[in-house]
Every structure is written in C-alpha cells, then in structure tokens.
N, C-alpha and C positions, 0 to 999 in steps of 0.2 A: 646418311652414312655411306652408301655406296655411289650415290649419284644417279642411280637407276631408279626412276619413279616406280616402275612396275615391281621391281624387287622390294622396294620400300613398302608398297601397298600390300604385297603378299606377306611380308614380314609382319606388318601391323595386323592384317586379318588373322594370321596364325596366332599372334599374341592374344588377340581378342577371343579367338576360338578356344585357346587354352584356358583362358579365364572363365569361359562359359562351359568348360568341361566337354567340349565336343571331341577333343583329343585327350586321351588319358595318359598319364605318366609314361610307363614303359612302352606303350604302344606307339609312341611317336617315331615316325620315320620320315625322311625327306619325301619319299613317294606319297605317303598319306597326306603330308602338308600340301604338296603340289596338287594332289587329287582333290582335296578339300577346297583349295583355291579355285580350281577348274570348275568343280561342282557349283560353287557360289557364283562364279562368273557366268556359268551356263544358266542358272536360275535367273540372274538379273537380266540376261539377254532375252530369255523367254518372256519375262514380265514386260520388258521394254517393247518387245515385238507385239505382244498381245495388246498393249496400250496403243501402239501405232496402228495396228490393224483395226482396232475399234474406231479410232479417229478417222481412218480412211473410209471405213463403212458408213459412218455418220455423214461424212462429206458427200459420198456417192448418193446416199439417200436424199440429202438436201438438193443435190443437182437434179435427181430424178423428179423430185417434187416441183422444182422450178420449171422443168420441162413440161410436166403435166399441166401446171397452172398456165403456162404461156400457150399451150395448145388449146386450152379452153377459152383463152382470151377474155375472161370475165374480170380479171384483176389488173390493176395498173402495175407498172414495174415497181413503183414505190411500195405498193401494198405487198407485192411478192417479196421484196427485200425485207420488209418488216416481218412478214410471216415466217420467213425462213432464217432470219438473222444473218443474211448474207449482204455484203455491200452491193449497192445499186449498180456499180461498175461491173461486178461479177454477173449480175442478172442480165445486163446489157450484152456482155460477152456471150453468154449462153444463148441469148436470143439471136445474136448475129451468127453464131455457129449453126443454130437450127435453120436460119434462113438461107445459109450458104449450101445447105444439103439438098 
C-alpha cells in the first residue's frame, strides 16, 4: 500500500491486535497503536537476545570442556570432537591456541 515495509508490518500487527481485542474500539489512538507495536518489537528483541545468549553460553561451555580434555591429554582429538559435538577442525584450532600461549 505505502511501499514502506515497516509501516505495512505495523499496520498488519495493529489489524491483528484489533482482531484479538488487544485494543478496544473507542480507546484506539495512533499513540497506542505505535506503543503496542514498540512493545511487541521489544518483546521479540528480548526473546531473540535470550536465545542468542543461551547459544553463546553453550558454545563457551563446550570450548571450556575441550580445553579441560586437552589439558588432561587422555582423549584423542577425534574423541573430543565426538564428545563435544564440535568439528575436528575446531578442536585443532583450540589446541593450537592453547599451545601458542
């Protein structure tokens, strides 16, 4: 309609919210519509941030596990890769970084 994707998305969100009774008849103002759009965008951003943070935390824990296993020297690189679900190349890079220090 307007050629502006963000406007179109906000308009679609607003229409959906009206259908779900999040906004009631006489209470509808542009300020409330925009505020509701921002609230939904903020909630989506927080959820995405939480998901990303959890993934980063899991990756950091895997790297720490690899480092502990390499320090012990009791497992082969292939076994470490299998146990941590990391590619063998990643294990080799971690090992090289540890040796460089």
